[in-house]
N, C-alpha and C positions, 0 to 999 in steps of 0.2 A: 900573465900577459898572453895575448893571442898572437899566433903566427899566421900571416896571410899565406894561403896555399894557392888560391886561384880566384879569378873573378869571371863572371859571365853576365850577360844582359838578357832579361826576359821582359818583353812588353815595354821596353824603354827604361826599365828599372835595373840598376846595377846591384848585383848580388856578390857579396864577398864570402868566400869559403875559407874558414879559419880553423886552425888546430889550437884547442884550449887545453892546456895541461891542468890536471887535477891531482889531488893527493894520491888517489888510487888508480890513475890512468889518464885518459884524455878523451875529449869529445871533438868531433869534427862538426862544426856548425856552419850552416848556410844562413848568412845575415842579409836579408833584403834591405833595400833602402828605407822602407817603412815596415813596421810590424815586428812581431816576435821572431827571434832566431829559431831555426829548425835544426834538429839533430840528424845529421847524415849518418854518423857512425859513433859507436862507443868503443874505445880502445883500452886494452889492459895496460898495466904499468910497463910491461916489457915492449909494448908496441909504440910506434911514434910516427915520424914524418913519412917514412917509406911505406908503411901500411896505409896511412891516410891518403897518400898519393895514388896507391894502388886502387883504393875504393873510388877515387875521383876519375881516374883514367881507365885502367884495365876493367874496373867494375862498371864503368859506363855512366857514372852519376852525372858528370858535367854535360855530356852529350844529351842525356835524357832530360835533365833539369832545364837545360838551355832550349830544348824543344817544347817545354811546357808540360811534360808528363806529370800528372797529379799523383799524390800518394807515395812519393819516394821516401819521405822522411816525416818524423813527428815533430810537433811543437815542443820547444824546450819548456819543461815544467819548472815552476818557480821554486820548488824544493829540491833541486838537484845538487845543491851544495856547491854552486859555482862561486858564490860570494862576489868579490870584486871582479873576478875573471869574466863573469857573465856580461858585465857592462863594458869591459875593456875591449877596445878594437885594436886590431893590428895597425902598426904604423905604416 
């Protein structure tokens, strides 16, 4: 299941930034209202919420993404082994 970390709005569209735990680590995903999720960061098994929040805030992702900067992250590939977690949204 995904954990909601932050939200922001870009061009009137709500984006949800979520931490998705995997067997070997975690992904920080930016989920727009429409379209495929984008991978903000890949975390190791030892990393978690603190590191994800550091990417978003200290790393400047939220500010830059909210300003519409292109090329900050890549599209989520269909073969990344997320299974049900890829479709799960944080509550």
